[in-house]
C-alpha positions in Angstrom: -0.2 -49.5 -2.4 1.1 -52.8 -3.6 -2.3 -54.5 -3.3 -3.9 -51.8 -5.5 -1.1 -52.1 -8.1 -1.5 -55.8 -8.2 -5.2 -55.6 -8.5 -5.0 -53.1 -11.3 -2.5 -55.3 -13.1 -4.7 -58.3 -12.7 -7.8 -56.4 -14.0 -5.7 -55.1 -16.9 -4.6 -58.6 -17.8 -8.2 -59.9 -17.6 -9.5 -57.0 -19.8 -7.0 -57.8 -22.4 -8.7 -61.2 -22.8 -12.1 -59.6 -23.3 -12.8 -59.4 -27.0 -15.3 -56.5 -26.7 -12.8 -54.5 -24.7 -10.0 -55.2 -27.2 -12.2 -54.2 -30.1 -13.1 -50.9 -28.4 -9.5 -50.2 -27.5 -8.3 -50.8 -31.0 -11.0 -48.7 -32.5 -10.3 -45.8 -30.1 -6.6 -46.0 -31.0 -7.3 -46.1 -34.7 -9.5 -43.0 -34.5 -7.0 -41.2 -32.4 -4.2 -41.9 -34.9 -6.4 -40.8 -37.8 -7.2 -37.5 -36.1 -3.6 -36.9 -35.1 -2.2 -37.4 -38.6 -4.6 -34.8 -40.1 -3.4 -32.1 -37.6 -0.5 -29.7 -38.1 2.6 -30.9 -36.2 2.2 -28.5 -33.3 -1.5 -29.5 -32.8 -0.5 -33.2 -33.2 1.9 -32.8 -30.2 -0.8 -31.1 -28.3 -3.3 -33.9 -28.8 -0.7 -36.5 -27.7 -0.2 -34.4 -24.5 -3.9 -34.4 -24.0 -4.1 -38.2 -24.4 -1.3 -38.7 -21.8 -3.1 -36.4 -19.3 -6.4 -38.0 -19.9 -4.9 -41.5 -19.2 -3.2 -40.2 -16.1 -6.5 -38.7 -14.8 -8.3 -41.9 -15.7 -5.8 -43.8 -13.4 -6.8 -41.5 -10.5 -10.4 -42.1 -11.2 -10.0 -45.9 -11.4 -8.0 -46.0 -8.2 -10.6 -43.9 -6.4 -13.4 -46.2 -7.6 -11.5 -49.3 -6.6 -10.9 -47.9 -3.1 -14.5 -46.9 -2.7 -15.6 -50.3 -3.9 -13.2 -51.9 -1.4 -14.6 -49.8 1.4 -18.2 -50.7 0.5 -17.2 -54.4 0.3 -15.7 -54.3 3.7 -18.6 -52.5 5.2 -21.0 -54.9 3.6 -19.0 -57.9 4.8 -19.0 -56.6 8.3 -22.7 -55.8 8.2 -23.5 -59.3 6.8 -21.0 -61.0 9.1 -19.4 -62.8 6.1 -17.3 -65.8 7.2 -14.3 -67.2 5.3 -16.3 -69.9 3.5 -18.8 -67.3 2.2 -15.9 -65.0 1.3 -14.2 -67.7 -0.7 -17.4 -68.5 -2.6 -17.9 -64.8 -3.4 -14.3 -64.5 -4.5 -14.5 -67.5 -6.9 -17.8 -66.1 -8.3 -16.1 -62.8 -9.1 -12.9 -64.3 -10.5 -12.5 -63.7 -14.2 -15.7 -61.6 -14.5 -13.9 -59.1 -16.8 -12.5 -61.7 -19.1 -15.9 -62.9 -20.3 -17.0 -61.5 -23.6 -20.1 -59.5 -23.1 
């Protein structure tokens, strides 16, 4: 799914520009490292395994949400008989929505 990969990469790049997202990500990583360093070595490895599996499952969830949103968008466009001019307007409205600091 090249389109899905491209969209995911674009969203990731936009999120990296969002200060609130960056702050939350940094805090999450700081807490994780703090927890890991207080664990015995065997448990530290286990928590890193957990983090990898959690990230992988999150990817599946994100892709499923993206595809469901795409499906809903197509159904709505068909229902509303959206023409190219309206589509371009909607596309420009949504561009960069994740990069804004909220």
